[in-house]
Legacy VTK file of the C-alpha trace (Angstrom):
# vtk DataFile Version 3.0
C-alpha trace
ASCII
DATASET POLYDATA
POINTS 90 float
71.454 162.143 50.416
67.689 160.865 50.238
65.343 162.489 52.896
63.389 160.703 55.922
60.828 161.933 57.776
61.501 162.908 61.565
60.360 159.515 63.184
62.593 157.517 60.630
65.725 159.798 61.342
64.900 159.590 65.475
64.688 155.872 65.191
68.138 155.704 62.952
69.704 157.960 65.788
68.511 156.282 68.833
66.956 159.738 69.537
63.692 161.738 70.534
61.589 163.003 67.521
61.443 166.316 69.538
65.371 166.372 69.424
65.938 165.508 65.582
63.351 168.953 65.632
65.199 170.890 67.895
68.740 169.057 65.760
66.623 170.813 62.356
65.346 174.465 63.508
69.689 174.507 65.141
70.956 173.230 62.157
72.435 170.051 63.798
70.671 167.709 61.635
70.755 168.585 58.355
67.546 168.674 56.607
64.595 170.780 54.758
61.607 171.470 54.972
58.506 170.441 51.760
55.338 172.442 51.794
52.628 170.438 51.758
48.580 171.050 50.241
47.750 170.455 53.632
50.906 172.155 56.160
54.785 171.017 55.742
56.879 168.585 56.610
60.409 168.568 57.551
62.838 166.243 55.972
66.215 165.043 57.553
69.450 163.825 54.895
69.891 160.215 55.912
73.824 159.973 55.367
74.929 163.328 57.179
76.130 162.548 60.644
74.863 165.531 62.572
77.219 167.814 64.477
76.245 166.803 68.036
77.894 163.529 66.627
80.932 164.488 65.808
81.737 166.252 68.911
80.223 163.562 70.764
82.845 161.502 69.090
85.785 163.448 69.249
85.356 164.502 73.021
85.216 160.268 73.413
88.309 159.728 71.753
90.032 162.589 73.827
89.237 161.221 77.035
90.422 157.579 75.609
93.915 159.456 74.895
93.408 160.540 78.464
93.002 157.661 80.219
95.680 155.655 77.952
98.200 158.414 79.224
97.207 157.592 82.668
97.642 153.615 82.757
101.408 154.820 81.377
102.287 156.334 84.786
104.420 154.304 86.674
102.039 151.700 88.574
104.046 152.108 91.943
105.000 155.028 93.775
106.843 155.132 97.309
104.555 156.555 99.944
104.364 159.840 101.796
106.561 160.299 104.688
104.779 158.765 107.700
103.455 162.214 109.895
105.609 162.573 113.390
102.771 161.876 116.100
104.725 163.988 118.369
102.434 167.005 119.209
104.060 170.793 118.244
102.532 172.821 120.768
103.485 170.337 123.662
LINES 1 91
90 0 1 2 3 4 5 6 7 8 9 10 11 12 13 14 15 16 17 18 19 20 21 22 23 24 25 26 27 28 29 30 31 32 33 34 35 36 37 38 39 40 41 42 43 44 45 46 47 48 49 50 51 52 53 54 55 56 57 58 59 60 61 62 63 64 65 66 67 68 69 70 71 72 73 74 75 76 77 78 79 80 81 82 83 84 85 86 87 88 89
């Protein structure tokens, strides 16, 4: 896997750089930190899909299955019985 900088990874995922940094800190995005003379740089791996994106895709699939099941319900149900207009206390 080829490591890339936070800015490149944020463009690739369509997320803000702060979200990518947060994902790196929490382990949701795979990456590592490299030390240079002037400090360090966090690098994210390109080929690995973040865990939270996998979770969102799984949830989306679950919702699609639920919607499909709703579409299979009978289209027409008989109306509920009409309520009597007669007052019971009168």
